[in-house]
Structure formats: C-alpha cells, structure tokens
C-alpha positions in Angstrom: 122.0 88.6 51.7 122.7 85.4 53.7 123.1 82.2 51.9 123.8 78.5 52.8 127.3 77.2 53.1 128.3 73.9 51.3 127.5 71.8 54.4 124.0 73.2 54.8 123.4 72.8 51.1 124.4 69.1 51.2 122.2 68.4 54.3 119.3 70.3 52.8 119.7 68.3 49.6 118.5 65.2 51.5 115.2 66.8 52.2 111.8 66.8 50.4 111.7 69.4 47.6 109.0 71.4 49.5 111.3 71.8 52.5 114.2 72.7 50.2 112.1 75.4 48.5 111.0 76.9 51.8 114.4 76.9 53.4 116.2 78.3 50.3 113.8 81.3 50.5 114.1 81.6 54.3 117.9 81.9 54.2 117.5 85.0 52.1 115.5 86.6 55.0 117.2 85.1 58.1 120.7 83.9 58.4 120.3 80.2 59.3 122.3 77.0 59.1 121.0 73.5 58.4 121.8 71.1 61.2 120.2 67.9 59.9 118.2 66.5 57.0 118.0 62.7 56.5 119.1 60.6 59.5 120.4 57.0 59.2 119.3 54.4 61.7 122.5 55.0 63.8 122.1 58.8 63.7 118.4 58.6 64.7 119.0 56.3 67.6 121.9 58.5 68.7 119.5 61.5 68.6 117.1 59.6 70.9 119.9 58.6 73.3 121.1 62.2 73.6 117.6 63.5 74.2 117.4 65.4 70.9 114.6 63.2 69.5 111.7 61.1 71.0 111.3 58.9 67.9 113.3 55.8 67.4 114.2 54.6 63.9 112.3 54.5 61.6 109.6 56.6 63.2 111.1 60.0 62.7 110.2 62.2 59.7 114.0 62.5 59.3 114.2 58.8 58.4 112.4 58.9 55.1 114.1 59.4 51.8 113.8 62.3 51.0 113.6 63.5 54.6 110.3 65.0 55.6 112.1 67.0 58.3 114.8 69.5 58.6 116.7 70.8 61.7 118.0 74.3 61.5 119.4 77.0 63.7 119.7 80.8 63.4 123.1 82.4 63.4 123.6 84.9 66.2 126.2 87.6 66.7 129.7 86.6 65.8 128.4 83.7 63.7 127.5 81.6 66.7 124.5 79.6 67.6 122.9 80.5 70.9 120.7 77.5 71.7 119.2 79.4 74.7 118.1 82.4 72.5 114.5 81.1 72.1 113.3 84.4 70.8 115.6 84.0 67.7 114.3 80.5 67.2 110.6 81.6 67.5 111.2 84.5 65.1 112.8 82.2 62.5 110.0 79.6 62.9 107.5 82.4 62.1 109.4 83.4 59.0 109.4 79.7 57.9 105.6 79.6 58.4 105.2 82.8 56.4 107.3 81.7 53.6 105.6 78.3 53.4 102.2 80.0 53.3 103.4 82.3 50.5 104.6 79.3 48.5 101.3 77.4 49.1 102.9 74.8 51.3 100.3 74.4 54.1 101.3 71.0 55.5 104.3 72.3 57.6 104.8 72.4 61.4 107.5 73.4 63.8 108.7 71.6 67.0 107.4 74.6 69.1 103.8 74.0 67.9 103.3 70.3 67.2 99.5 70.7 67.3 99.6 73.4 64.6 97.2 75.6 66.6 99.4 78.7 67.1 100.0 77.9 70.8 103.5 77.3 71.9 102.8 76.7 75.6 102.1 73.2 76.9 104.2 71.2 74.4 105.4 67.9 75.9 108.6 68.1 73.8 109.9 71.4 72.5 112.2 71.2 69.4 112.3 74.8 68.2 114.8 74.3 65.4 112.8 71.4 63.8 110.5 71.9 60.9 108.6 69.0 59.2 106.0 68.2 56.6 102.8 66.7 57.9 101.0 64.1 55.7 97.7 63.7 57.5 
C-alpha cells in the first residue's frame, strides 16, 4: 500500500485538516506525492511568475494558514512524475472527489473543474494537480 514520504507529510501538515484527511485516505488508493501546501508570499509570487498560478499573494487558497489548497502529483512508472500524463491526473482527481464525498467533505474542487459542474472542457486555466476547499 502506498504511503507518503516525509517531505509529503511535512507539506500536507500545512493544510486544512479536511484536506489532510482526504489526501491521507487517497494515498492508500493511488500512489501520489504532495508538491505544495501553504505558500509564502515569495513562493506565491514565484508561482505566478512561472505560470503555475494566476493568483498573486494573498489571493491564493495556498496563502491561508492552514492552507485551503494542496498540489499533488501521481507517481508513474519508475517513481517518476509524467506531467503530460493527463489521464493519470484526471483519474486521481476522481479518486480524490470520491474519497471526499465518502468522508462528507462536499466543498472540494479540482483545477480541472473550477466550476464544479463535472465538465473539464472550457477551463481558462487548467491545474490538474490542484485540489482546494471552497468556502462559498
């Protein structure tokens, strides 16, 4: 059974308890790594500069304490991350949604479906390995 390494555990520990609960269950089903939890001002603005985020500090869900967002990636063959393997990302996002529903956490969305309507086409910014809590 997959489990998080120490770096993933430390990054996940910066996240909201609901995200921690979901991701700890997900890793038992799909081998994933945590890329980012909370982001400092410098890290957030660097993410914008690199094109990995559209939200400047402090407007990202990564900027709250605890973080309301988590970035993750599924491990592929040979313990590598293939960022172009969108099928693996979509599959993992589906597992995350399923686990969240099972746990009664219904305020979650993924960067492939910002509208939370089940449609992944027509997104203006696709961020497949991003999951966040929505406080509407």
